[in-house]
N, C-alpha and C positions, 0 to 999 in steps of 0.2 A: 417505476412509480409514475402514475399519470400526472400530468401538469394540472395544477389547480385551476378550476373554471373551464376546462375543456371537456365537452361532452363526448360520448361515444360516437355519435353521428358525425361530429366535427372531425374526430380522429380518423374515422373511416374515410371521410371525404378527403382529408389531407393525404392519407395513404394512397387513395385512388389517384389523386393529383400527382403524387410522387411517382406512381407506377407509370402514369401516362407520360410524365416528363422523361422518365428513364427510357420508355419505348421510343420517344421522340429522338433520343440520342442514338438509337440503334439503327445504323444505316440500312441493314437488311430488312428490319421491320418497316422502315419508311418506304423502302423500295418495293416491298411486297404489297403495300397499299396502293402504290402508284402504278405499277406495271400491269400490262394486259398480257395474259399467257394463253396461247392456243396449243392444244396437244393433239397429236394424231399418231396412229400406229405407223411404224416404219418397218415392220417385220415382227417376228416373234421375239419377245423380250427386248424390243427396240422401239423407242419413241422419238417423234419429231416435235420439237418445241419451237414455236414462233413467239418471240418475246418483243413487246413494244414498250419502250421507255418514253413517257410523255415529256414534252418540252420543259414543264415546270420542274420536273425531277432533275433534268440536265442542268437547268439554270441554278437550281439549289446547290448542286455540287460545285458548279463553277464559282458561284458567289462565295461559298465556304472557302474554296481554295484561294481565290483572289483576295478575300477578306483577310485571311491569315498572312498571305504574301505581302499585301500592301502595308501591313503594320511593320514588316521587317525589311522590305525591299530597299535597296540603295540605288537610287536613280540619279545620274549626274544632274546637278542644279537644284536638287531638293534634299532636305534633311530626311533622315531615316523615318519612314512611316508617313511622310507628307506628300509623296508623289501621287498625282491623280491616277485613278484606276486605269484610264485609257492608255496612259504611258506604261503602266505596269503590264497591261495586256500586250502591248506592242513589243515590249522587251522580253517578256517571259511566256508569251502565249504558246509557243511550241512545246515547251517543257511542261507547262500546266496542262495543256490539252492531253498530252500523253499520259500524265498521271491520273487525270480525271476520267479519261475514257477507260483506262484499265480498271479503276475502281467501280465505275458505272457498270461495265459489262460483267465483271466478276460478281458484284452484289446482285445484279439483275438475274444472272444465271442461278446463283444460290437461292435467291428469293423465289424464283420460278419453280425449281424442283421441290422446295419446301411447301410452296403454296399448293402445288398439285400432288403433294405427298408421294413423290417418286423416290424409290430407293435405287439410286443409280450405281453403276459400276464404273469406276475410273472417271476420267475427265471427258468433257463433251468434245465433239467434232463440230466445227461451225462452217456453214456454207459461205464461201467467199472466193474472190479472185485473188490469188497470191500477189503480193506486192510487185514481184519481178515480172508479172504478166499484165499488170494493170494498163500498160501503155498499148497493149494489143487489143484493138476493138473486137476481135473475134474470140478473145479469151472468155471462157465460161467458168461459172462458179464450180468449186469442188470442195469436198470436205477437208478441212485443215485443223490443226491443233489451235487451241485458243491463243497461244503465244504468236503463232503465225498470223492469225486473224488480226490481233492487236497491232502488229507491225504495219499492216497495210490499211487499217481503217482510219477514219477521221470523224470526229464528232460533227454532226450536221450544224451548219450556222443557224438554221431555224428549223422548226418542226421537230417531230419525234425521231427517236433512234429505234430501228428494228433490226433484229438479227434472228437467223434460223439455225438451229443446231440439232444434232442427233445424239441420243444417249442410249446406253445399254442399261437395262433394269433387272433387278433381282426377281426370281420366281418365288411363289409361295408353295409350301409342301409340309408334310409331317415326317418326323424322324422315326426310324425303326427302333426297336429296343436296343439298348447299348450294353446289356448284361447277358451272360450265359451263351455267348456266341462260341461255336466250336472252331478251334484253330489248331492246326497241326504245327508241331515243332520238329523240323527235320534234323536228322543226325547225318552230317556230311563230313567228307574227308577231302584233302587236297591230293590230286594225282599229277602225274607228269605232264599231261596235256595242259593243265592249268598253269604249271610253271613255264612251259614253252610259250604260252600266250603272254605271260608276264615279261619274259625275256624279249619278245618281239615288241612289246609296248615300250620297254626301256630303249630299245634301238630306235623306235619311231620318235622318241623325244630328241634324239640327236640327229634325226634325219632332216632333210631340207628339200624344198621344191626347186627343181632345176628345169630350165627350158628344154623342150624336146625338139631336136633339130631333125627336120625331114622325117618325122615320125607320125604316127597316127594316135588318135585319142584312145586310151584304155580306161577301164573302170577306175573311178576315184581320182583321175587326173583333174587338174584345174584348167578350165578353159576360159580364156579371155576373148570376148566376142562382142560384136555389134548386134543390137536387138531392135527389131522393128515390129510393132504391133499394129495390125490393121483389121478393120471391121467392114465387111461388105466392099472390099477393095479400096477403102479409104484409110490412110495412115492416121492413127490416133495417138501414137507415142513412138519416139525413137530415142535410143540410148546407145552411147558408144562405150566400148571397153568395159562391158559388164562381166563380172567374175562369176562363173558357174562351176559346179563340180559335176563330174561325169558319173552321176548317180541320180536317184530320185530327187526332183527339185520342185519347188513352188515358185512359179514365175508369174508376176503380175496377177496375183490372186488365183492362179490356175495351177492345180497339182498335176505334175507329169511323172507318174510312177516309172515309166519306161524311158525317161530322159537319157539315162546312162546307155541303154541299148541304142537309142536314136542317134546319139552323138558319137558312139563308139565307131572307130575306124575313120573318123573325119581327119583331114589334114588342114594345115594353115591355108586359108583361102577358100576352103569348102564351106558350103551353106547347107543348112537343114531347115525344114519347115515343120512346124507343129500346129495343131489345131486344138482349141479348147474353148469352153464357155467362161467368160469373165464373171467374177463374183459380183454379188449384189451391192457390195460396198467399194467397187472399183473407183479410183479417184477421177476417172472421166465419166461423168454421170450419164451421158448419152449412150455410152458403150456398155453399161451395166447389164448383166444377164444375156449378153449377145455372144454369138459364136465368133471367135477371133482367130486370126492366122498370125503365127509367130515366126518371123524370118530371123534366123540366127546365122551369122557369118563368123567363122573362127579366125581370130587374129593371132592367138598365141596358145601354146600348150605347155603345161608344167606338170612334172611328175615327182612324187616323193621318192627320194633316194635314201635307203637305209644304210647305216655304217656297218662294216663287218664286225663280227664278234671276236675281235682280236685282243692282243695284250693291251694295246693303248686304250681301247674301249673299256676293258675290265678295270684297268688301273684308274681310269677317270671316275669310276664309281667306288674306288677303294678296295677292289678285290684282286687277288693274285691269280685266280683261276676261275674257269667257268663253273667248276664244282662249288667253289666258295660262294659264288653269286647265286647259284641255284639253291644252296642250303639256306642262304640268307632270305631269299624270296619265299621259300617254304615256311620258315619261321614267321616271317612277317604276315604271310597269308593266313597261317593258322591262328595268329594272334588276332586276326580280324574276323574270325568265324562268328564270334558272339554278336558283333555288330551287324554282320551280314545276315545272320539268322533273324535278328530283330527286324531288319529291313524286310525280310521275306514274310515274317509274321504280320508286319504292318501291311504288306501287300494283300494278305488274306483278309485283314480287317477292312481294307479299302474295297475289296471285291464284295464283301458282305454288305457294306453300306450302299454300294452301287446297285446290287441285285435286289435290295430290300427297300429302296426308296423310290416312290413314284413321283416322277418329276418330268414335266414336259419342257423340252428345250428345242430351239430352232434347228431345222435340218441342215441349214447352211451356216457355218460360223463366219463371223467377220474376220478380216485379216488381223485387226487389233487383238481379238480374242485369241487367235492362233499364236500371235507373236507373244502375248503375255504368257501363254502356256509354255512356249519355247524357252523364255527367260527363266521361268520357274523351274523347268526341267534342267536347264544348264546349271543353275545354282545347286540343284540337288546333286548332280554329278560332280560339281566342284567340291561339295562337302565330302564326297567320297575319294577325292584326289585323282579323278580321271584325267589323263592327258588331254590338253585342249584340242589336239588334232582329232582325237577320238570323239570328243564332245561335239565338235563341228559336224562330224559325220552323222551323229545321232540327231542333231538339229535338222539336217536335211530330211531324215526319215520321218521325223515328227511332222514337218510341214506337209509332207505328202502322204501321211497315214490316212487310213479310211476315215470317213466322216464319223462313224460310230466311236472310233478311238478318241478323236478330238472331243467329241461330245461327252465321253466318259470323263475326260479330264475336267471339263467345265462343270459337269454335274457333281463330281467329287468336290470341287472347290466350294460349291454352294452348300453341300451337305456338311463338310467340315467346318465351314464358317458358322453354320447353324448350331453345330455341337459346341463350338468354342463359346458362342454367346450363351447357350443353355448352361454350360458348366462354368462360365465366367473364367475361361482360360485366356491368359495373355502372355506376352513375352517381354521380359524386362530388358533394359538397355545392357545390363551385365551379361545376360544370356546371349544377346545378339552379338556383343563384342567377343564373347568366348567362341562363338561359331566362326566369326571372322578370323580370330587368332588361329583357330584350328585349320582353316583353309590356307592361311598364310604359311603355317608350318609345313603343311603337306606340299606346297609348291615352292618352299624355300624363298618366300618373298616377305617384304616388310608389311606389317599390319596396315599402316596408313595407305600403302599402295593398293593393297587388296580392297580395302574399304572404299577408296576412291573409284576403283574399277567397278565395284558393285553398285555404287551410287549412279553409275551411268545405266540407262535403259531399265530403271526400276529394279535393279538387282537387290538393293537393300530390302525393299518391300517383299520381293520374292523370298529372300532368306527369312524374313520375319514370318511369312506364311509357312515356310518349310518347318520351322521350329514349332510354331503354333499347331500345325497339323499333326506333327509327331506327338505332341501332348494329347491331342484328341484321340489318335489311334492307340497310344499307350494306355489310355483310359479303357478303351474297348478290350485290349489284350489283358489288362490287369483283372478285369471282371469276366474273362472268357473261360471256357472249359478247354484246357490244353491237352492235346493228344500227341505223343511222340511218334515219329515215323522214320523209316530208313529208306529214302529214295534211292533208285539205281542211278548213281552219279556217272558211272563209267560209260553207260550208254547214252548219257545226256538225255535220258527219257523224259517224258512229260511229267512223271512224278516229281522229278527234281525241280522242274520249273514250277509246277503247281504248288509243291510243298514249300517253295520260297526261293528257289534259285539262290540258296544261301551260300554258295561258294564265295569265299572271301575274294575280294578283288583288289587288295591293295598290296603294293610293294614299294619299299622306300629305297632310296639310294643308301649306300653304306656311308658311315662316318660323315664327312662334310657334305656329301651329296644326298644324305639320307632323307632330308626334309622334303626335297622338291620332286622326288620321283615316285611318290606313292601312286600306283597305277592300278586301280581296281579292274578286275575282269568285268567291267561294268555292263558290257553289252547284254550279257545274260541276266545279270541281276536287275538291270533296268527294266527288263520285261516283267519280272516278278514283283518288283517293288511297287509298281503302279499298275492300275488296272489296264492294261494294254499300253505297254511302255511307249513313251513318246520320246523320240530321240531328237538329236539336235543338228543344227545346220552350220554351214561354213561361215555364215556371217552373223549368227546370233539372232535373238528375238526377244519375246516378252511373256509375262504371266499374269493371271487374274489378280486384281488388287484387293486388299483386305478392306472390310467395311470400316474397321478402325485403323487408324494410322499407326505404324510402328513407333516406338518411343524415339524421341529426338536423339540424334547422334552427336557425339562430341568430336 
């Protein structure tokens, strides 16, 4: 009920005043009005932003912080709230400066991308000289995470604040039809070769890397080495005791498919030289896009030792004989057929979406994009219970896969994200926790330990994406035309792969060990489950981030 004597125009005016007052309280809105933003192309789907925060905006934040602090600060010789501001600044200046600069940079960045209507992927990288190199007059700016930038920056005593950052942005495109897609449902069986592979995977879980004395590097060995990167005869980076695997590797943004062959046969003390072109996002700006020489000196060699399939090994898994173990593995693998077939059918849905979506992407992927894809794929294999040693091998292969394969992964991410938004599909905290619990069970670990591990390197976000993407693909399958097929599994022919590589790939330990040794024959399934499987590396990596944040974790 309107108040007596107040006209409509007065009410409208009061509402406008209230709206303006509310906007005045919004730090991002205030910052958007104050800042100056310049945007330039930094590559396909990549933008460079130069953000300038004027002095009055900085002073406003400082006044706000000191105003609140002065009312509560306890300074010797003064009652609470009665100390002069200059003494408060002297006593608390460092702490206040750190808080204010974090708020200013964060709000300025968020206001800048909103002001320019940019749909960004992930967090920005900011040009700065890292704190540990600021004493070096020859040190040059490089792209660093925002947290690293904040650690090394200081608010200017006078004048404006300016910072330059780079962001990856989303593309625009149209989705293909999501109903009536033809998908094959393969009819597959488990054979002895599959069981043999599972037995070897169980053995690998009990294996260990041992130093190789007076030996030479063999495929899949771990090599500890010194690395020197030089451009035009000038050293640009040097690292000691870098760990590399004797297989395809991505070193300093450069993919070396033949690294395993190059390092094969090397002994401790030997050196190898590689050449390649550094990526456009290499952290040494002057070296970007230039041909570089990589000098690698071998310091140590380690090799995986598998335990014998003897009585002690069998009993450790709760079996009396190899026959019992093999029968158990067969039952477990057959029990996983339905899940594996579903993964294969999702793979076909992925391929359909990739083949029928027109979407331009950059020819060269940034290292951050590749790393996000790696983490996402690692989480996918963890959901299948793949042994970590095997996952690390897949990570290596992903980092060095052909550009079109990595592009397919990025393209698929954009497509599935668009489908999720169109169908309003999301993942609840309960669903996310159920997946974490499932991974914990497969590895025989505690829920909280698995959750904490996933929280490192964006693993929770990757898991969120995996579950959300499965919902998108299941929608396509639910409305698809399903055709059953019987691929030739024995010959491991193309039909089996294309039809879904639906061979189960999980095996559990028996009894007490049953939870932690689920080991999918994931190498084959990984190929079919994604449009050009991407595999993983010795040291892990990262996946594309969702537009919407996953639900908060408890």
